[in-house]
C-alpha positions as CSV (number, residue, x, y, z in Angstrom):
1,X,-30.0,-24.2,-27.9
2,X,-32.2,-23.9,-24.9
3,X,-35.7,-22.4,-25.0
4,X,-36.2,-19.4,-22.8
5,X,-39.8,-20.5,-22.2
6,X,-38.9,-23.8,-20.7
7,X,-40.9,-24.5,-17.6
8,X,-39.2,-25.0,-14.2
9,X,-38.3,-28.6,-13.2
10,X,-35.7,-30.3,-11.0
11,X,-32.2,-29.9,-12.3
12,X,-31.7,-33.6,-12.9
13,X,-34.6,-33.5,-15.4
14,X,-33.4,-30.7,-17.5
15,X,-30.8,-31.0,-20.2
16,X,-27.7,-28.9,-19.8
17,X,-27.0,-26.2,-22.4
18,X,-23.6,-25.3,-23.5
19,X,-22.3,-22.0,-24.9
20,X,-18.8,-20.8,-25.7
21,X,-19.5,-17.4,-23.9
22,X,-22.1,-16.8,-21.3
23,X,-22.9,-13.2,-20.2
24,X,-24.7,-12.9,-16.8
25,X,-26.8,-9.7,-16.9
26,X,-28.6,-7.8,-19.6
27,X,-28.1,-4.3,-18.2
28,X,-25.7,-1.7,-19.5
29,X,-22.6,-3.8,-18.9
30,X,-24.0,-7.1,-20.1
31,X,-25.6,-5.8,-23.3
32,X,-22.6,-3.6,-24.2
33,X,-20.2,-6.5,-23.8
34,X,-22.4,-8.9,-25.7
35,X,-22.8,-6.5,-28.5
36,X,-19.1,-5.9,-28.8
37,X,-18.4,-9.7,-28.7
38,X,-21.0,-10.3,-31.4
39,X,-18.8,-8.3,-33.8
40,X,-15.8,-10.5,-32.9
41,X,-17.1,-14.1,-32.6
42,X,-20.1,-15.9,-34.1
43,X,-23.2,-14.6,-32.2
44,X,-24.5,-18.1,-31.9
45,X,-21.7,-18.8,-29.4
46,X,-23.0,-16.2,-27.0
47,X,-25.8,-16.5,-24.4
48,X,-27.2,-13.7,-22.2
49,X,-28.9,-14.6,-19.0
50,X,-31.3,-11.8,-17.9
51,X,-34.7,-12.1,-16.2
52,X,-36.1,-8.6,-17.0
53,X,-38.0,-7.8,-20.2
54,X,-37.2,-4.1,-19.8
55,X,-34.0,-2.2,-20.1
56,X,-33.5,1.3,-18.6
57,X,-31.1,4.2,-19.3
58,X,-30.9,5.1,-15.6
59,X,-28.8,8.2,-15.9
60,X,-31.9,9.9,-17.3
61,X,-33.7,9.5,-14.1
62,X,-32.1,12.6,-12.6
63,X,-33.8,14.7,-15.2
64,X,-37.0,12.7,-14.9
65,X,-37.1,13.5,-11.2
66,X,-36.5,17.1,-12.1
67,X,-39.5,17.2,-14.5
68,X,-37.5,17.5,-17.7
69,X,-38.4,14.2,-19.3
70,X,-41.1,11.5,-18.9
71,X,-39.7,8.3,-17.4
72,X,-40.9,6.3,-20.4
73,X,-38.1,7.9,-22.4
74,X,-35.6,5.9,-20.3
75,X,-37.2,2.6,-21.1
76,X,-36.7,0.1,-24.0
77,X,-37.7,-3.5,-24.5
78,X,-34.9,-5.8,-23.5
79,X,-35.5,-8.0,-26.6
80,X,-34.8,-5.1,-28.9
81,X,-31.3,-4.8,-27.5
82,X,-30.3,-8.4,-27.5
83,X,-27.6,-8.7,-30.3
84,X,-29.0,-10.5,-33.3
85,X,-28.0,-14.2,-33.4
86,X,-27.2,-14.5,-29.7
87,X,-29.4,-16.5,-27.3
88,X,-31.4,-14.8,-24.6
89,X,-32.2,-17.0,-21.6
90,X,-34.9,-15.1,-19.8
91,X,-34.0,-16.5,-16.4
92,X,-31.9,-15.6,-13.3
93,X,-28.7,-17.1,-12.0
94,X,-28.8,-18.6,-8.5
95,X,-25.5,-20.5,-8.3
96,X,-22.0,-20.5,-9.8
97,X,-19.9,-23.6,-10.0
98,X,-16.6,-22.2,-11.5
99,X,-14.7,-25.5,-11.0
100,X,-17.0,-27.2,-13.4
101,X,-17.8,-24.1,-15.6
102,X,-21.4,-24.4,-14.7
103,X,-24.3,-22.0,-13.8
104,X,-27.6,-23.0,-12.2
105,X,-30.6,-20.8,-12.9
106,X,-33.8,-20.1,-11.0
107,X,-35.8,-22.2,-13.4
108,X,-33.6,-25.2,-12.8
109,X,-31.4,-24.9,-15.9
110,X,-27.8,-25.9,-16.0
111,X,-25.7,-23.8,-18.3
112,X,-22.1,-24.8,-19.2
113,X,-19.7,-22.2,-20.5
114,X,-16.1,-22.0,-21.8
115,X,-15.9,-18.3,-20.9
116,X,-18.0,-16.4,-18.4
117,X,-18.7,-12.6,-18.1
118,X,-20.4,-11.6,-14.9
119,X,-22.3,-8.2,-15.2
120,X,-25.5,-8.3,-13.2
121,X,-25.2,-4.8,-11.8
122,X,-25.9,-4.1,-8.1
123,X,-28.9,-4.3,-5.8
124,X,-30.8,-1.6,-4.0
125,X,-31.0,-2.4,-0.3
126,X,-34.1,-0.5,0.7
127,X,-34.6,-2.7,3.8
128,X,-31.3,-1.5,5.3
129,X,-33.0,1.8,6.2
130,X,-35.7,1.1,8.8
131,X,-39.1,2.3,7.6
132,X,-37.9,3.4,4.2
133,X,-39.6,0.8,2.1
134,X,-43.0,1.4,3.7
135,X,-42.6,5.2,3.4
136,X,-41.4,5.4,-0.2
137,X,-43.7,7.3,-2.5
138,X,-45.9,8.7,0.3
139,X,-45.9,12.0,2.3
140,X,-42.8,13.5,0.6
141,X,-40.5,10.4,0.6
142,X,-39.1,9.7,-2.8
143,X,-36.1,8.4,-4.8
144,X,-34.8,8.7,-8.3
145,X,-33.2,5.3,-8.0
146,X,-36.2,3.3,-9.1
147,X,-38.3,3.5,-12.3
148,X,-41.4,2.9,-10.2
149,X,-40.7,5.8,-7.8
150,X,-39.0,8.4,-9.9
151,X,-42.3,10.2,-10.9
152,X,-42.9,10.9,-7.2
153,X,-39.7,12.9,-6.9
154,X,-41.0,15.6,-9.3
155,X,-44.5,15.5,-7.8
156,X,-43.1,16.1,-4.3
157,X,-40.6,18.8,-5.4
158,X,-43.4,20.8,-6.9
159,X,-45.6,20.3,-3.9
160,X,-42.9,21.4,-1.4
161,X,-43.6,24.9,-0.1
162,X,-41.6,25.1,3.2
163,X,-39.7,23.2,5.9
164,X,-36.8,20.8,5.4
165,X,-36.0,19.4,1.9
166,X,-33.5,16.7,2.7
167,X,-31.4,14.8,0.1
168,X,-29.4,11.8,1.4
169,X,-26.3,9.9,0.2
170,X,-25.3,6.6,1.8
171,X,-21.9,5.0,2.3
172,X,-20.3,3.9,-1.0
173,X,-20.5,2.1,-3.3
174,X,-23.5,3.5,-5.1
175,X,-24.4,4.1,-8.8
176,X,-22.9,7.4,-9.8
177,X,-21.7,9.1,-6.6
178,X,-22.9,12.5,-7.9
179,X,-26.5,11.5,-8.5
180,X,-27.7,12.2,-4.9
181,X,-26.8,15.8,-5.2
182,X,-27.9,16.4,-8.8
183,X,-31.6,16.3,-7.9
184,X,-30.9,18.6,-5.0
185,X,-29.7,21.4,-7.3
186,X,-32.7,20.9,-9.6
187,X,-35.0,21.1,-6.6
188,X,-33.3,24.2,-5.3
189,X,-33.9,25.8,-8.7
190,X,-37.5,24.8,-8.6
191,X,-38.0,26.2,-5.1
192,X,-36.6,29.5,-6.2
193,X,-38.8,29.6,-9.3
194,X,-41.8,28.9,-7.2
195,X,-40.9,31.6,-4.7
196,X,-40.6,29.2,-1.7
197,X,-36.9,29.0,-1.3
198,X,-36.8,31.4,1.7
199,X,-39.2,29.2,3.5
200,X,-37.4,25.9,2.5
201,X,-34.2,24.6,4.1
202,X,-32.3,22.5,1.6
203,X,-30.2,20.0,3.4
204,X,-27.6,17.5,1.9
205,X,-26.7,14.6,4.2
206,X,-23.9,12.4,3.1
207,X,-22.1,9.5,4.8
208,X,-19.0,10.6,3.0
209,X,-16.5,13.1,4.4
210,X,-16.7,15.5,1.5
211,X,-19.0,16.6,-1.4
212,X,-16.9,14.7,-4.0
213,X,-13.9,12.5,-4.0
214,X,-11.9,14.4,-6.6
215,X,-10.4,17.6,-5.2
216,X,-10.9,19.8,-8.4
217,X,-14.6,19.0,-8.7
218,X,-15.1,19.1,-4.9
219,X,-13.9,22.7,-4.8
220,X,-16.3,23.7,-7.5
221,X,-19.2,21.9,-5.8
222,X,-18.4,23.4,-2.4
223,X,-18.6,26.9,-4.0
224,X,-22.0,26.1,-5.6
225,X,-23.3,24.7,-2.2
226,X,-22.2,27.9,-0.4
227,X,-23.7,30.1,-3.1
228,X,-27.0,28.4,-3.0
229,X,-27.0,28.4,0.9
230,X,-27.4,24.6,1.1
231,X,-26.8,23.0,4.5
232,X,-24.3,20.2,3.8
233,X,-23.8,17.7,6.6
234,X,-21.2,15.1,6.1
235,X,-20.7,11.8,7.8
236,X,-24.4,11.6,8.3
237,X,-25.9,8.2,7.4
238,X,-29.6,7.7,7.1
239,X,-30.7,4.8,9.3
240,X,-34.5,5.3,9.7
241,X,-37.5,7.0,8.3
242,X,-40.3,7.7,10.7
243,X,-43.2,8.4,8.4
244,X,-45.8,9.0,11.1
245,X,-43.9,12.0,12.5
246,X,-42.1,12.8,9.2
247,X,-38.6,12.5,10.7
248,X,-35.4,11.2,9.3
249,X,-32.9,9.6,11.6
250,X,-29.2,9.7,10.9
251,X,-26.2,8.3,12.6
252,X,-23.1,10.5,12.6
253,X,-20.3,8.2,11.5
254,X,-17.6,10.3,13.3
255,X,-19.3,10.6,16.7
256,X,-21.9,7.8,16.6
257,X,-24.4,10.4,17.7
258,X,-28.1,10.1,16.5
259,X,-29.4,13.1,14.7
260,X,-33.2,13.5,14.0
261,X,-34.4,15.9,11.4
262,X,-38.0,16.7,10.4
263,X,-38.7,16.8,6.7
264,X,-41.4,17.9,4.3
265,X,-39.4,16.4,1.4
266,X,-37.0,13.5,1.7
267,X,-35.2,12.2,-1.3
268,X,-33.4,9.0,-0.4
269,X,-30.5,7.3,-2.2
270,X,-30.7,3.8,-0.8
271,X,-27.8,1.7,0.3
272,X,-26.5,-0.6,-2.4
273,X,-24.4,-3.8,-2.6
274,X,-23.5,-6.7,-4.8
275,X,-26.5,-9.0,-5.6
276,X,-27.0,-11.7,-3.0
277,X,-26.3,-14.5,-5.5
278,X,-22.9,-12.9,-6.1
279,X,-22.1,-12.4,-2.5
280,X,-22.6,-16.0,-1.6
281,X,-20.8,-17.3,-4.7
282,X,-17.1,-18.5,-5.0
283,X,-16.6,-15.6,-7.3
284,X,-16.9,-12.9,-4.6
285,X,-14.2,-11.2,-2.6
286,X,-14.4,-10.6,1.1
287,X,-16.8,-7.6,0.5
288,X,-19.1,-9.5,-1.9
289,X,-18.0,-8.1,-5.3
290,X,-16.8,-10.2,-8.2
291,X,-13.0,-10.5,-7.5
292,X,-11.2,-9.3,-10.6
293,X,-7.8,-7.7,-11.4
294,X,-8.4,-4.0,-11.6
295,X,-6.4,-3.6,-14.8
296,X,-7.2,-6.7,-16.9
297,X,-10.8,-7.4,-15.5
298,X,-9.9,-11.1,-15.3
299,X,-11.0,-13.0,-12.2
300,X,-8.1,-13.4,-9.8
301,X,-8.8,-17.2,-9.3
302,X,-10.7,-18.3,-12.4
303,X,-8.9,-17.3,-15.6
304,X,-11.9,-18.0,-17.9
305,X,-14.1,-15.6,-15.9
306,X,-14.2,-11.8,-16.4
307,X,-16.4,-9.1,-14.9
308,X,-17.1,-5.4,-15.4
309,X,-19.6,-2.8,-14.3
310,X,-21.3,-2.3,-11.0
311,X,-20.9,-5.9,-9.6
312,X,-17.2,-6.0,-10.2
313,X,-14.6,-5.2,-7.5
314,X,-13.0,-2.5,-9.7
315,X,-12.2,0.4,-7.3
316,X,-13.7,3.1,-9.4
317,X,-17.1,4.9,-9.5
318,X,-19.9,2.8,-10.8
319,X,-21.1,4.6,-13.9
320,X,-22.1,3.9,-17.4
321,X,-19.1,5.9,-18.6
322,X,-16.8,3.5,-16.7
323,X,-18.4,0.5,-18.4
324,X,-17.9,2.2,-21.8
325,X,-14.2,2.2,-21.2
326,X,-14.1,-1.2,-19.5
327,X,-15.9,-3.0,-22.3
328,X,-13.2,-2.9,-25.0
329,X,-10.5,-3.8,-22.5
330,X,-12.5,-6.9,-21.4
331,X,-13.2,-8.0,-25.0
332,X,-9.6,-7.8,-26.0
333,X,-8.4,-9.7,-22.9
334,X,-11.1,-12.3,-23.0
335,X,-10.3,-13.1,-26.7
336,X,-6.6,-13.2,-25.8
337,X,-7.2,-15.6,-22.9
338,X,-9.3,-17.9,-25.2
339,X,-6.3,-18.1,-27.6
340,X,-3.8,-18.7,-24.8
341,X,-2.2,-15.3,-25.2
342,X,-1.0,-12.7,-22.7
343,X,-3.5,-10.1,-21.5
344,X,-2.1,-6.8,-22.6
345,X,-5.1,-4.4,-22.5
346,X,-5.2,-2.3,-19.3
347,X,-8.0,-0.3,-17.7
348,X,-6.8,2.8,-15.8
349,X,-10.0,3.3,-13.8
350,X,-11.5,6.0,-16.0
351,X,-15.0,7.0,-15.0
352,X,-17.2,10.0,-15.6
353,X,-20.0,11.7,-13.6
354,X,-21.9,14.5,-15.4
355,X,-22.8,16.6,-12.4
356,X,-26.0,18.5,-13.1
357,X,-25.8,21.6,-10.9
358,X,-29.1,23.2,-12.1
359,X,-31.3,23.5,-15.1
360,X,-29.0,24.2,-18.0
361,X,-25.8,23.8,-15.9
362,X,-23.4,20.9,-15.6
363,X,-19.9,20.1,-14.5
364,X,-18.4,17.1,-16.3
365,X,-16.2,15.2,-13.9
366,X,-13.9,12.7,-15.5
367,X,-11.1,11.0,-13.6
368,X,-9.1,7.7,-13.1
369,X,-8.1,5.3,-10.3
370,X,-5.8,7.9,-8.8
371,X,-8.7,10.5,-8.6
372,X,-6.8,12.6,-11.2
373,X,-8.9,14.5,-13.7
374,X,-8.9,12.9,-17.2
375,X,-10.9,15.4,-19.1
376,X,-12.1,15.0,-22.7
377,X,-12.7,18.6,-23.8
378,X,-10.2,21.4,-24.3
379,X,-11.6,23.6,-21.6
380,X,-12.0,23.6,-17.8
381,X,-14.6,21.0,-17.1
382,X,-14.7,22.1,-13.4
383,X,-16.9,25.0,-14.5
384,X,-20.7,24.9,-14.9
385,X,-21.6,24.9,-18.6
386,X,-24.8,24.8,-20.7
387,X,-23.1,22.9,-23.4
388,X,-22.3,20.0,-21.0
389,X,-25.9,20.0,-19.8
390,X,-27.0,19.5,-23.4
391,X,-24.5,16.7,-23.7
392,X,-26.1,15.1,-20.6
393,X,-29.7,15.6,-21.7
394,X,-29.4,14.8,-25.4
395,X,-26.0,13.7,-26.5
396,X,-25.2,10.9,-24.0
397,X,-28.7,9.2,-24.3
398,X,-28.2,9.1,-28.1
399,X,-24.7,7.7,-27.7
400,X,-26.0,5.1,-25.4
401,X,-29.0,3.8,-27.4
402,X,-27.4,4.1,-30.9
403,X,-23.7,3.4,-30.1
404,X,-22.8,1.9,-26.7
405,X,-25.4,-0.9,-26.4
406,X,-25.0,-1.7,-30.1
407,X,-21.2,-2.3,-29.5
408,X,-20.3,0.7,-31.7
409,X,-19.0,3.2,-29.1
């Protein structure tokens, strides 16, 4: 068993470690799958490769940005979540060699595997918007998509008294396609409470062609946007932040026209993509994601490799709820593959997006690959409900920390 504190050295000088199952990534997908597997196989057969010592429940960041919870409530130590008996290699993958069942890490370790699960999440491409990285956290520019910046969202929302409050959404894929608009509704509520809504223009700019991909929920959200008098502008993609003049520059995807809007508040959802080490690997498809069958989650070229979560090519929204449904499918199929059996478990693309539409209001969107609603509760989830807001704020975090990442739910 390889020590996680081993110092870096040339690959040729380091002994190779071997594990029956290697999980790349210790985020939601990686920890969930490792925990489930640890109930099925000896934990000593499993290794998790993850460089970070902190683990975040990112869905809470909408409510952190809205001033409901402190951000520390979303954070746990990674070590506390590593399933007992498994090996944590606190390192980062740099190369995959699937033909030899080998991984190379940043510290120069070679790790051999029998089965591989790839779940490193996705990366935030702040640099793809000119001027964004330098502007973030200053003069009204904020984002809920980082633990380091989420506090600034609430600070700038409270400070906003007039002018344009702009909320952006880039081209997909992104983590939870509803998140960019959730914080907008909370900000709108805050502006009204502070008596500054009449002087503040709330603008939603999205690279998409509609407010939401599923017709039922899109109709409900369109009604809310109209009622709140929010200026929704679709096919507008943020390309530059001019902090000196406090201007946001958009490209219209339909006409290629440049649109420049002044802002007092600018909440940015950054572009996102597969991690660079995935993009350049033999595991990636033509768009950079881990190339897996959308039903079995098995790699299309390497049968001992599986993937789930945000880094996978699965054509569904990238949410924790999707991972919760993918995980048992992957475990069943991976164990079947190890035994030479047919892969019979099938993932139908289920995902969920709890759409916060204000303080104490939420629409719970649940749907499948075909964008058909797949609702859990015996009532119309296309309506705003206080009960669903409580589920988002309190029920789902408890389910996550005490069930999902423990392999129990």
